[in-house]
N, CA, C, O and the ligand as a Tripos MOL2 file, in Angstrom:
@<TRIPOS>MOLECULE
protein
  277   275    70     0     0
PROTEIN
NO_CHARGES

@<TRIPOS>ATOM
      1 N          32.4730  -12.6300  -23.9600 N.3       1 MET1
      2 CA         31.4230  -13.5850  -23.6800 C.3       1 MET1
      3 C          30.6820  -13.3060  -22.3380 C.2       1 MET1
      4 O          30.0460  -14.1800  -21.7490 O.2       1 MET1
      5 N          30.8050  -12.0870  -21.9230 N.am      2 THR2
      6 CA         30.1700  -11.7380  -20.6430 C.3       2 THR2
      7 C          28.8390  -11.0550  -20.8190 C.2       2 THR2
      8 O          28.2380  -10.5550  -19.8680 O.2       2 THR2
      9 N          28.3700  -11.0440  -22.1210 N.am      3 ASP3
     10 CA         27.0910  -10.3480  -22.3570 C.3       3 ASP3
     11 C          25.9870  -10.9840  -21.6000 C.2       3 ASP3
     12 O          25.8400  -12.2070  -21.5970 O.2       3 ASP3
     13 N          25.2120  -10.1730  -20.9600 N.am      4 ARG4
     14 CA         24.0130  -10.6100  -20.3020 C.3       4 ARG4
     15 C          22.8400  -10.0480  -20.9690 C.2       4 ARG4
     16 O          22.6060   -8.8390  -20.9370 O.2       4 ARG4
     17 N          22.0910  -10.9000  -21.5770 N.am      5 ASN5
     18 CA         20.8690  -10.3890  -22.2550 C.3       5 ASN5
     19 C          19.6510  -10.7320  -21.3730 C.2       5 ASN5
     20 O          19.2940  -11.8970  -21.1990 O.2       5 ASN5
     21 N          19.0480   -9.7060  -20.8420 N.am      6 VAL6
     22 CA         17.9770   -9.9480  -19.9600 C.3       6 VAL6
     23 C          16.6870   -9.3700  -20.5910 C.2       6 VAL6
     24 O          16.6800   -8.2350  -21.0680 O.2       6 VAL6
     25 N          15.6110  -10.1600  -20.5840 N.am      7 PRO7
     26 CA         14.3650   -9.6110  -21.2110 C.3       7 PRO7
     27 C          13.8090   -8.4540  -20.4250 C.2       7 PRO7
     28 O          13.7390   -8.4710  -19.1960 O.2       7 PRO7
     29 N          13.4130   -7.4450  -21.1780 N.am      8 CYS8
     30 CA         12.7480   -6.2720  -20.5050 C.3       8 CYS8
     31 C          11.4590   -6.7860  -19.8330 C.2       8 CYS8
     32 O          10.6610   -7.4960  -20.4450 O.2       8 CYS8
     33 N          11.2800   -6.3980  -18.5320 N.am      9 PRO9
     34 CA         10.0970   -6.8650  -17.8140 C.3       9 PRO9
     35 C           8.7590   -6.4940  -18.4510 C.2       9 PRO9
     36 O           7.7380   -7.1370  -18.2120 O.2       9 PRO9
     37 N           8.7900   -5.4590  -19.2530 N.am     10 VAL10
     38 CA          7.5360   -4.9240  -19.7620 C.3      10 VAL10
     39 C           7.2600   -5.5770  -21.1490 C.2      10 VAL10
     40 O           6.1930   -6.1520  -21.3640 O.2      10 VAL10
     41 N           8.2130   -5.4790  -22.0560 N.am     11 CYS11
     42 CA          7.9020   -5.9660  -23.4390 C.3      11 CYS11
     43 C           8.7280   -7.1520  -23.8610 C.2      11 CYS11
     44 O           8.6000   -7.6450  -24.9820 O.2      11 CYS11
     45 N           9.5900   -7.6200  -22.9470 N.am     12 ARG12
     46 CA         10.3580   -8.8110  -23.2880 C.3      12 ARG12
     47 C          11.4200   -8.7000  -24.3090 C.2      12 ARG12
     48 O          11.9790   -9.6980  -24.7640 O.2      12 ARG12
     49 N          11.6960   -7.5280  -24.6620 N.am     13 THR13
     50 CA         12.8470   -7.2990  -25.6210 C.3      13 THR13
     51 C          14.1380   -7.5610  -24.8090 C.2      13 THR13
     52 O          14.2840   -7.1420  -23.6610 O.2      13 THR13
     53 N          15.0260   -8.2500  -25.4520 N.am     14 LEU14
     54 CA         16.2570   -8.5460  -24.7510 C.3      14 LEU14
     55 C          17.1150   -7.3430  -24.6660 C.2      14 LEU14
     56 O          17.3610   -6.6340  -25.6420 O.2      14 LEU14
     57 N          17.5720   -7.1310  -23.4460 N.am     15 VAL15
     58 CA         18.4170   -5.9380  -23.1120 C.3      15 VAL15
     59 C          19.8240   -6.4420  -22.7680 C.2      15 VAL15
     60 O          20.0090   -7.2900  -21.8940 O.2      15 VAL15
     61 N          20.7800   -5.9010  -23.4710 N.am     16 ASN16
     62 CA         22.1860   -6.2540  -23.0890 C.3      16 ASN16
     63 C          22.6690   -5.3680  -21.9320 C.2      16 ASN16
     64 O          23.0000   -4.1930  -22.0890 O.2      16 ASN16
     65 N          22.6840   -6.0260  -20.7450 N.am     17 TRP17
     66 CA         22.9930   -5.2410  -19.5490 C.3      17 TRP17
     67 C          24.4180   -4.6550  -19.5230 C.2      17 TRP17
     68 O          24.7220   -3.7050  -18.8020 O.2      17 TRP17
     69 N          25.2420   -5.2600  -20.3290 N.am     18 ASP18
     70 CA         26.6780   -4.8330  -20.3210 C.3      18 ASP18
     71 C          26.8790   -3.7590  -21.3420 C.2      18 ASP18
     72 O          27.9740   -3.2070  -21.4500 O.2      18 ASP18
     73 N          25.8750   -3.4510  -22.0830 N.am     19 SER19
     74 CA         26.0280   -2.4060  -23.1190 C.3      19 SER19
     75 C          25.9690   -1.0140  -22.4490 C.2      19 SER19
     76 O          25.1230   -0.7620  -21.5910 O.2      19 SER19
     77 N          26.8570   -0.1500  -22.8490 N.am     20 PRO20
     78 CA         26.8260    1.2150  -22.2470 C.3      20 PRO20
     79 C          25.5440    1.9490  -22.7330 C.2      20 PRO20
     80 O          25.2010    3.0120  -22.2170 O.2      20 PRO20
     81 N          24.8700    1.3800  -23.6990 N.am     21 GLU21
     82 CA         23.6220    1.9870  -24.2050 C.3      21 GLU21
     83 C          22.3730    1.5550  -23.3840 C.2      21 GLU21
     84 O          21.2740    2.0760  -23.5750 O.2      21 GLU21
     85 N          22.5860    0.5940  -22.4770 N.am     22 ALA22
     86 CA         21.4310    0.1120  -21.7320 C.3      22 ALA22
     87 C          21.1500    0.9940  -20.5250 C.2      22 ALA22
     88 O          21.2900    0.6040  -19.3660 O.2      22 ALA22
     89 N          20.7380    2.2310  -20.8830 N.am     23 HIS23
     90 CA         20.5060    3.2010  -19.8300 C.3      23 HIS23
     91 C          19.3150    2.8110  -18.9030 C.2      23 HIS23
     92 O          19.2850    3.1640  -17.7240 O.2      23 HIS23
     93 N          18.3680    2.0930  -19.4680 N.am     24 TRP24
     94 CA         17.1200    1.9350  -18.7620 C.3      24 TRP24
     95 C          16.9580    0.5540  -18.1920 C.2      24 TRP24
     96 O          15.8570    0.1610  -17.8050 O.2      24 TRP24
     97 N          18.0550   -0.1970  -18.1360 N.am     25 ARG25
     98 CA         17.9450   -1.5230  -17.5670 C.3      25 ARG25
     99 C          17.3350   -1.5460  -16.1540 C.2      25 ARG25
    100 O          17.6610   -0.6650  -15.3600 O.2      25 ARG25
    101 N          16.4950   -2.4790  -15.8130 N.am     26 PRO26
    102 CA         16.2660   -3.6730  -16.5960 C.3      26 PRO26
    103 C          15.2830   -3.4970  -17.7990 C.2      26 PRO26
    104 O          14.9060   -4.4600  -18.4660 O.2      26 PRO26
    105 N          14.9040   -2.2510  -18.0300 N.am     27 PHE27
    106 CA         13.9920   -2.0340  -19.1360 C.3      27 PHE27
    107 C          14.7490   -1.7210  -20.4070 C.2      27 PHE27
    108 O          15.9180   -1.3400  -20.3610 O.2      27 PHE27
    109 N          14.0880   -1.8800  -21.5420 N.am     28 CYS28
    110 CA         14.7050   -1.7110  -22.8070 C.3      28 CYS28
    111 C          14.7310   -0.1950  -23.1480 C.2      28 CYS28
    112 O          15.5360    0.2640  -23.9590 O.2      28 CYS28
    113 N          13.8520    0.5290  -22.5200 N.am     29 SER29
    114 CA         13.7350    1.9450  -22.9870 C.3      29 SER29
    115 C          13.0870    2.7150  -21.8240 C.2      29 SER29
    116 O          12.5790    2.1500  -20.8550 O.2      29 SER29
    117 N          13.1450    4.0880  -21.9960 N.am     30 GLU30
    118 CA         12.4920    4.9140  -20.9930 C.3      30 GLU30
    119 C          10.9510    4.6660  -20.9300 C.2      30 GLU30
    120 O          10.2990    4.7500  -19.8890 O.2      30 GLU30
    121 N          10.4340    4.3490  -22.1640 N.am     31 ARG31
    122 CA          8.9690    4.1590  -22.2770 C.3      31 ARG31
    123 C           8.5870    2.9870  -21.3950 C.2      31 ARG31
    124 O           7.6360    3.0720  -20.6180 O.2      31 ARG31
    125 N           9.3440    1.8640  -21.5160 N.am     32 CYS32
    126 CA          8.9980    0.6870  -20.7130 C.3      32 CYS32
    127 C           9.1890    1.0240  -19.2350 C.2      32 CYS32
    128 O           8.3840    0.5580  -18.4280 O.2      32 CYS32
    129 N          10.1490    1.7630  -18.8380 N.am     33 GLN33
    130 CA         10.3580    2.1000  -17.4510 C.3      33 GLN33
    131 C           9.1750    2.9110  -16.9750 C.2      33 GLN33
    132 O           8.7230    2.7010  -15.8490 O.2      33 GLN33
    133 N           8.6620    3.8040  -17.7490 N.am     34 THR34
    134 CA          7.5350    4.5970  -17.3760 C.3      34 THR34
    135 C           6.2810    3.7540  -17.2300 C.2      34 THR34
    136 O           5.4950    3.9300  -16.3000 O.2      34 THR34
    137 N           6.1140    2.8450  -18.1580 N.am     35 ILE35
    138 CA          4.9540    1.9530  -18.0930 C.3      35 ILE35
    139 C           4.9600    1.2010  -16.7980 C.2      35 ILE35
    140 O           3.9440    1.1290  -16.1070 O.2      35 ILE35
    141 N           6.0960    0.6380  -16.4600 N.am     36 ASP36
    142 CA          6.2760   -0.1660  -15.2920 C.3      36 ASP36
    143 C           6.0330    0.6580  -14.0090 C.2      36 ASP36
    144 O           5.3630    0.2140  -13.0770 O.2      36 ASP36
    145 N           6.5970    1.8560  -14.0020 N.am     37 LEU37
    146 CA          6.4270    2.7380  -12.8650 C.3      37 LEU37
    147 C           4.9080    3.0950  -12.6850 C.2      37 LEU37
    148 O           4.3860    3.1650  -11.5720 O.2      37 LEU37
    149 N           4.2700    3.3070  -13.8060 N.am     38 GLY38
    150 CA          2.8420    3.6260  -13.7800 C.3      38 GLY38
    151 C           2.0510    2.4980  -13.0940 C.2      38 GLY38
    152 O           1.2100    2.7300  -12.2250 O.2      38 GLY38
    153 N           2.3490    1.3130  -13.5110 N.am     39 GLY39
    154 CA          1.6020    0.1480  -12.9540 C.3      39 GLY39
    155 C           1.9140    0.0650  -11.4180 C.2      39 GLY39
    156 O           1.0180   -0.2700  -10.6430 O.2      39 GLY39
    157 N           3.0760    0.3420  -11.0050 N.am     40 TRP40
    158 CA          3.5040    0.3870   -9.6660 C.3      40 TRP40
    159 C           2.6380    1.3870   -8.8710 C.2      40 TRP40
    160 O           2.0840    1.0440   -7.8270 O.2      40 TRP40
    161 N           2.5340    2.6070   -9.3740 N.am     41 LEU41
    162 CA          1.8090    3.6220   -8.6390 C.3      41 LEU41
    163 C           0.3550    3.2470   -8.5240 C.2      41 LEU41
    164 O          -0.2790    3.5450   -7.5120 O.2      41 LEU41
    165 N          -0.2030    2.5840   -9.5630 N.am     42 GLN42
    166 CA         -1.5880    2.1730   -9.4700 C.3      42 GLN42
    167 C          -1.7520    1.1630   -8.3500 C.2      42 GLN42
    168 O          -2.7450    1.2330   -7.6260 O.2      42 GLN42
    169 N          -0.8510    0.2500   -8.1730 N.am     43 GLU43
    170 CA         -0.9460   -0.7090   -7.1630 C.3      43 GLU43
    171 C          -0.9200    0.0250   -5.8100 C.2      43 GLU43
    172 O          -1.6820   -0.2750   -4.8910 O.2      43 GLU43
    173 N          -0.0150    0.9900   -5.7410 N.am     44 GLU44
    174 CA          0.0910    1.7340   -4.4590 C.3      44 GLU44
    175 C          -1.2110    2.4400   -4.1250 C.2      44 GLU44
    176 O          -1.5950    2.5270   -2.9590 O.2      44 GLU44
    177 N          -1.8730    2.9330   -5.1250 N.am     45 ASN45
    178 CA         -3.0680    3.7010   -4.8550 C.3      45 ASN45
    179 C          -4.2210    2.8350   -4.4150 C.2      45 ASN45
    180 O          -5.2550    3.3460   -3.9840 O.2      45 ASN45
    181 N          -4.0620    1.5540   -4.5150 N.am     46 ARG46
    182 CA         -5.1810    0.6630   -4.1260 C.3      46 ARG46
    183 C          -5.2010    0.6000   -2.5480 C.2      46 ARG46
    184 O          -6.1750    0.0820   -2.0030 O.2      46 ARG46
    185 N          -4.2270    1.0750   -1.8410 N.am     47 ILE47
    186 CA         -4.1710    1.1190   -0.4290 C.3      47 ILE47
    187 C          -4.5600   -0.2670    0.2070 C.2      47 ILE47
    188 O          -5.6920   -0.4790    0.6410 O.2      47 ILE47
    189 N          -3.5820   -1.1630    0.2320 N.am     48 PRO48
    190 CA         -3.8470   -2.4770    0.7780 C.3      48 PRO48
    191 C          -4.2770   -2.3900    2.2810 C.2      48 PRO48
    192 O          -3.7210   -1.5810    3.0230 O.2      48 PRO48
    193 N          -5.1850   -3.1520    2.6940 N.am     49 GLY49
    194 CA         -5.5930   -3.1980    4.0990 C.3      49 GLY49
    195 C          -6.8610   -2.4300    4.3750 C.2      49 GLY49
    196 O          -7.5060   -2.6390    5.4030 O.2      49 GLY49
    197 N          -7.2390   -1.5130    3.4410 N.am     50 VAL50
    198 CA         -8.5000   -0.7940    3.6270 C.3      50 VAL50
    199 C          -9.5570   -1.4890    2.8380 C.2      50 VAL50
    200 O          -9.4600   -1.6510    1.6210 O.2      50 VAL50
    201 N         -10.6010   -1.9080    3.5740 N.am     51 GLU51
    202 CA        -11.6600   -2.6470    2.9150 C.3      51 GLU51
    203 C         -12.8950   -1.7260    2.7530 C.2      51 GLU51
    204 O         -13.3040   -1.0080    3.6650 O.2      51 GLU51
    205 N         -13.4510   -1.7990    1.5390 N.am     52 VAL52
    206 CA        -14.6780   -1.0490    1.3490 C.3      52 VAL52
    207 C         -15.8790   -1.9830    1.6600 C.2      52 VAL52
    208 O         -15.9680   -3.0800    1.1100 O.2      52 VAL52
    209 N         -16.7960   -1.5390    2.5420 N.am     53 PRO53
    210 CA        -17.9370   -2.4330    2.9080 C.3      53 PRO53
    211 C         -18.7120   -2.7320    1.6630 C.2      53 PRO53
    212 O         -18.8520   -1.9050    0.7620 O.2      53 PRO53
    213 N         -19.2320   -3.9940    1.6400 N.am     54 GLU54
    214 CA        -19.9580   -4.4320    0.4610 C.3      54 GLU54
    215 C         -21.1950   -3.6220    0.2420 C.2      54 GLU54
    216 O         -21.5430   -3.3140   -0.8980 O.2      54 GLU54
    217 N         -21.8700   -3.2680    1.3110 N.am     55 GLU55
    218 CA        -23.1460   -2.5410    1.1040 C.3      55 GLU55
    219 C         -22.8610   -1.1510    0.4900 C.2      55 GLU55
    220 O         -23.7200   -0.5880   -0.1880 O.2      55 GLU55
    221 N         -21.6840   -0.6150    0.7220 N.am     56 PHE56
    222 CA        -21.3260    0.6810    0.1310 C.3      56 PHE56
    223 C         -21.1910    0.4640   -1.3810 C.2      56 PHE56
    224 O         -21.6600    1.2840   -2.1700 O.2      56 PHE56
    225 N         -20.5600   -0.6250   -1.7800 N.am     57 LEU57
    226 CA        -20.4430   -0.9000   -3.2040 C.3      57 LEU57
    227 C         -21.7660   -1.1340   -3.8210 C.2      57 LEU57
    228 O         -22.0130   -0.6740   -4.9360 O.2      57 LEU57
    229 N         -22.6440   -1.8360   -3.1410 N.am     58 ASP58
    230 CA        -24.0050   -2.0770   -3.5960 C.3      58 ASP58
    231 C         -24.6900   -0.7930   -3.9280 C.2      58 ASP58
    232 O         -25.3230   -0.6650   -4.9760 O.2      58 ASP58
    233 N         -24.5620    0.2070   -2.9980 N.am     59 GLU59
    234 CA        -25.2520    1.4470   -3.2440 C.3      59 GLU59
    235 C         -24.7370    2.1520   -4.4310 C.2      59 GLU59
    236 O         -25.4940    2.7350   -5.2070 O.2      59 GLU59
    237 N         -23.4410    2.1060   -4.5860 N.am     60 LEU60
    238 CA        -22.8430    2.7670   -5.7950 C.3      60 LEU60
    239 C         -23.3740    2.0730   -7.0470 C.2      60 LEU60
    240 O         -23.5800    2.7260   -8.0700 O.2      60 LEU60
    241 N         -23.5920    0.8050   -6.9840 N.am     61 ASP61
    242 CA        -23.9960    0.0610   -8.1660 C.3      61 ASP61
    243 C         -25.4070    0.3650   -8.5530 C.2      61 ASP61
    244 O         -25.6870    0.5690   -9.7340 O.2      61 ASP61
    245 N         -26.3100    0.4030   -7.6050 N.am     62 THR62
    246 CA        -27.7300    0.5200   -7.9280 C.3      62 THR62
    247 C         -28.2080    2.0230   -7.9330 C.2      62 THR62
    248 O         -29.3400    2.3250   -8.3110 O.2      62 THR62
    249 N         -27.3260    2.9090   -7.5110 N.am     63 GLY63
    250 CA        -27.7370    4.2950   -7.5320 C.3      63 GLY63
    251 C         -28.7850    4.5190   -6.4230 C.2      63 GLY63
    252 O         -28.7250    3.8490   -5.3920 O.2      63 GLY63
    253 N         -29.7690    5.4730   -6.6170 N.am     64 ASP64
    254 CA        -30.6560    5.7920   -5.5610 C.3      64 ASP64
    255 C         -31.8990    4.9230   -5.6440 C.2      64 ASP64
    256 O         -32.7500    4.9890   -4.7570 O.2      64 ASP64
    257 N         -32.0200    4.1500   -6.6340 N.am     65 GLU65
    258 CA        -33.2530    3.2880   -6.7850 C.3      65 GLU65
    259 C         -33.3950    2.3580   -5.5640 C.2      65 GLU65
    260 O         -32.5280    1.5510   -5.2270 O.2      65 GLU65
    261 N         -34.5540    2.5460   -4.9410 N.am     66 SER66
    262 CA        -34.9620    1.7130   -3.8150 C.3      66 SER66
    263 C         -33.8380    1.6780   -2.7330 C.2      66 SER66
    264 O         -33.6220    0.6700   -2.0600 O.2      66 SER66
    265 N         -33.1820    2.7640   -2.6140 N.am     67 ALA67
    266 CA        -32.1050    2.8400   -1.5700 C.3      67 ALA67
    267 C         -32.7230    3.0300   -0.2100 C.2      67 ALA67
    268 O         -32.2330    2.5220    0.7990 O.2      67 ALA67
    269 N         -33.8500    3.8000   -0.2040 N.am     68 ASN68
    270 CA        -34.5670    4.0560    1.0780 C.3      68 ASN68
    271 C         -35.8070    3.1850    1.2190 C.2      68 ASN68
    272 O         -36.7320    3.1700    0.4080 O.2      68 ASN68
    273 N         -35.7300    2.4560    2.3420 N.am     69 GLU69
    274 CA        -36.9290    1.6390    2.5300 C.3      69 GLU69
    275 C         -37.1150    1.3700    4.0180 C.2      69 GLU69
    276 O         -38.0690    0.6970    4.4090 O.2      69 GLU69
    277 ZN         10.7070   -2.9060  -23.0860 Zn       70 ZN70
@<TRIPOS>BOND
     1     1     2 1
     2     2     3 1
     3     3     4 2
     4     3     5 am
     5     5     6 1
     6     6     7 1
     7     7     8 2
     8     7     9 am
     9     9    10 1
    10    10    11 1
    11    11    12 2
    12    11    13 am
    13    13    14 1
    14    14    15 1
    15    15    16 2
    16    15    17 am
    17    17    18 1
    18    18    19 1
    19    19    20 2
    20    19    21 am
    21    21    22 1
    22    22    23 1
    23    23    24 2
    24    23    25 am
    25    25    26 1
    26    26    27 1
    27    27    28 2
    28    27    29 am
    29    29    30 1
    30    30    31 1
    31    31    32 2
    32    31    33 am
    33    33    34 1
    34    34    35 1
    35    35    36 2
    36    35    37 am
    37    37    38 1
    38    38    39 1
    39    39    40 2
    40    39    41 am
    41    41    42 1
    42    42    43 1
    43    43    44 2
    44    43    45 am
    45    45    46 1
    46    46    47 1
    47    47    48 2
    48    47    49 am
    49    49    50 1
    50    50    51 1
    51    51    52 2
    52    51    53 am
    53    53    54 1
    54    54    55 1
    55    55    56 2
    56    55    57 am
    57    57    58 1
    58    58    59 1
    59    59    60 2
    60    59    61 am
    61    61    62 1
    62    62    63 1
    63    63    64 2
    64    63    65 am
    65    65    66 1
    66    66    67 1
    67    67    68 2
    68    67    69 am
    69    69    70 1
    70    70    71 1
    71    71    72 2
    72    71    73 am
    73    73    74 1
    74    74    75 1
    75    75    76 2
    76    75    77 am
    77    77    78 1
    78    78    79 1
    79    79    80 2
    80    79    81 am
    81    81    82 1
    82    82    83 1
    83    83    84 2
    84    83    85 am
    85    85    86 1
    86    86    87 1
    87    87    88 2
    88    87    89 am
    89    89    90 1
    90    90    91 1
    91    91    92 2
    92    91    93 am
    93    93    94 1
    94    94    95 1
    95    95    96 2
    96    95    97 am
    97    97    98 1
    98    98    99 1
    99    99   100 2
   100    99   101 am
   101   101   102 1
   102   102   103 1
   103   103   104 2
   104   103   105 am
   105   105   106 1
   106   106   107 1
   107   107   108 2
   108   107   109 am
   109   109   110 1
   110   110   111 1
   111   111   112 2
   112   111   113 am
   113   113   114 1
   114   114   115 1
   115   115   116 2
   116   115   117 am
   117   117   118 1
   118   118   119 1
   119   119   120 2
   120   119   121 am
   121   121   122 1
   122   122   123 1
   123   123   124 2
   124   123   125 am
   125   125   126 1
   126   126   127 1
   127   127   128 2
   128   127   129 am
   129   129   130 1
   130   130   131 1
   131   131   132 2
   132   131   133 am
   133   133   134 1
   134   134   135 1
   135   135   136 2
   136   135   137 am
   137   137   138 1
   138   138   139 1
   139   139   140 2
   140   139   141 am
   141   141   142 1
   142   142   143 1
   143   143   144 2
   144   143   145 am
   145   145   146 1
   146   146   147 1
   147   147   148 2
   148   147   149 am
   149   149   150 1
   150   150   151 1
   151   151   152 2
   152   151   153 am
   153   153   154 1
   154   154   155 1
   155   155   156 2
   156   155   157 am
   157   157   158 1
   158   158   159 1
   159   159   160 2
   160   159   161 am
   161   161   162 1
   162   162   163 1
   163   163   164 2
   164   163   165 am
   165   165   166 1
   166   166   167 1
   167   167   168 2
   168   167   169 am
   169   169   170 1
   170   170   171 1
   171   171   172 2
   172   171   173 am
   173   173   174 1
   174   174   175 1
   175   175   176 2
   176   175   177 am
   177   177   178 1
   178   178   179 1
   179   179   180 2
   180   179   181 am
   181   181   182 1
   182   182   183 1
   183   183   184 2
   184   183   185 am
   185   185   186 1
   186   186   187 1
   187   187   188 2
   188   187   189 am
   189   189   190 1
   190   190   191 1
   191   191   192 2
   192   191   193 am
   193   193   194 1
   194   194   195 1
   195   195   196 2
   196   195   197 am
   197   197   198 1
   198   198   199 1
   199   199   200 2
   200   199   201 am
   201   201   202 1
   202   202   203 1
   203   203   204 2
   204   203   205 am
   205   205   206 1
   206   206   207 1
   207   207   208 2
   208   207   209 am
   209   209   210 1
   210   210   211 1
   211   211   212 2
   212   211   213 am
   213   213   214 1
   214   214   215 1
   215   215   216 2
   216   215   217 am
   217   217   218 1
   218   218   219 1
   219   219   220 2
   220   219   221 am
   221   221   222 1
   222   222   223 1
   223   223   224 2
   224   223   225 am
   225   225   226 1
   226   226   227 1
   227   227   228 2
   228   227   229 am
   229   229   230 1
   230   230   231 1
   231   231   232 2
   232   231   233 am
   233   233   234 1
   234   234   235 1
   235   235   236 2
   236   235   237 am
   237   237   238 1
   238   238   239 1
   239   239   240 2
   240   239   241 am
   241   241   242 1
   242   242   243 1
   243   243   244 2
   244   243   245 am
   245   245   246 1
   246   246   247 1
   247   247   248 2
   248   247   249 am
   249   249   250 1
   250   250   251 1
   251   251   252 2
   252   251   253 am
   253   253   254 1
   254   254   255 1
   255   255   256 2
   256   255   257 am
   257   257   258 1
   258   258   259 1
   259   259   260 2
   260   259   261 am
   261   261   262 1
   262   262   263 1
   263   263   264 2
   264   263   265 am
   265   265   266 1
   266   266   267 1
   267   267   268 2
   268   267   269 am
   269   269   270 1
   270   270   271 1
   271   271   272 2
   272   271   273 am
   273   273   274 1
   274   274   275 1
   275   275   276 2
@<TRIPOS>SUBSTRUCTURE
     1 MET1         2 RESIDUE 1 A MET
     2 THR2         6 RESIDUE 1 A THR
     3 ASP3        10 RESIDUE 1 A ASP
     4 ARG4        14 RESIDUE 1 A ARG
     5 ASN5        18 RESIDUE 1 A ASN
     6 VAL6        22 RESIDUE 1 A VAL
     7 PRO7        26 RESIDUE 1 A PRO
     8 CYS8        30 RESIDUE 1 A CYS
     9 PRO9        34 RESIDUE 1 A PRO
    10 VAL10       38 RESIDUE 1 A VAL
    11 CYS11       42 RESIDUE 1 A CYS
    12 ARG12       46 RESIDUE 1 A ARG
    13 THR13       50 RESIDUE 1 A THR
    14 LEU14       54 RESIDUE 1 A LEU
    15 VAL15       58 RESIDUE 1 A VAL
    16 ASN16       62 RESIDUE 1 A ASN
    17 TRP17       66 RESIDUE 1 A TRP
    18 ASP18       70 RESIDUE 1 A ASP
    19 SER19       74 RESIDUE 1 A SER
    20 PRO20       78 RESIDUE 1 A PRO
    21 GLU21       82 RESIDUE 1 A GLU
    22 ALA22       86 RESIDUE 1 A ALA
    23 HIS23       90 RESIDUE 1 A HIS
    24 TRP24       94 RESIDUE 1 A TRP
    25 ARG25       98 RESIDUE 1 A ARG
    26 PRO26      102 RESIDUE 1 A PRO
    27 PHE27      106 RESIDUE 1 A PHE
    28 CYS28      110 RESIDUE 1 A CYS
    29 SER29      114 RESIDUE 1 A SER
    30 GLU30      118 RESIDUE 1 A GLU
    31 ARG31      122 RESIDUE 1 A ARG
    32 CYS32      126 RESIDUE 1 A CYS
    33 GLN33      130 RESIDUE 1 A GLN
    34 THR34      134 RESIDUE 1 A THR
    35 ILE35      138 RESIDUE 1 A ILE
    36 ASP36      142 RESIDUE 1 A ASP
    37 LEU37      146 RESIDUE 1 A LEU
    38 GLY38      150 RESIDUE 1 A GLY
    39 GLY39      154 RESIDUE 1 A GLY
    40 TRP40      158 RESIDUE 1 A TRP
    41 LEU41      162 RESIDUE 1 A LEU
    42 GLN42      166 RESIDUE 1 A GLN
    43 GLU43      170 RESIDUE 1 A GLU
    44 GLU44      174 RESIDUE 1 A GLU
    45 ASN45      178 RESIDUE 1 A ASN
    46 ARG46      182 RESIDUE 1 A ARG
    47 ILE47      186 RESIDUE 1 A ILE
    48 PRO48      190 RESIDUE 1 A PRO
    49 GLY49      194 RESIDUE 1 A GLY
    50 VAL50      198 RESIDUE 1 A VAL
    51 GLU51      202 RESIDUE 1 A GLU
    52 VAL52      206 RESIDUE 1 A VAL
    53 PRO53      210 RESIDUE 1 A PRO
    54 GLU54      214 RESIDUE 1 A GLU
    55 GLU55      218 RESIDUE 1 A GLU
    56 PHE56      222 RESIDUE 1 A PHE
    57 LEU57      226 RESIDUE 1 A LEU
    58 ASP58      230 RESIDUE 1 A ASP
    59 GLU59      234 RESIDUE 1 A GLU
    60 LEU60      238 RESIDUE 1 A LEU
    61 ASP61      242 RESIDUE 1 A ASP
    62 THR62      246 RESIDUE 1 A THR
    63 GLY63      250 RESIDUE 1 A GLY
    64 ASP64      254 RESIDUE 1 A ASP
    65 GLU65      258 RESIDUE 1 A GLU
    66 SER66      262 RESIDUE 1 A SER
    67 ALA67      266 RESIDUE 1 A ALA
    68 ASN68      270 RESIDUE 1 A ASN
    69 GLU69      274 RESIDUE 1 A GLU
    70 ZN70       277 GROUP 0 **** ****
């Protein structure tokens, strides 16, 4: 009665943490672990603390049209 069934953080499949087959806990599978890791890296790449000036974004948005005046 010590089974711990924990939902996979990615797909919510219940994972039995006490099972010798739960190699990827807390994920249900390697696939879900990879998905989660991927999301993590994307967050990292956002570089918190670095702000892009709004006018720079504006320029990117409108292209060269009426950029010089
Ligand atoms: Zn999963």
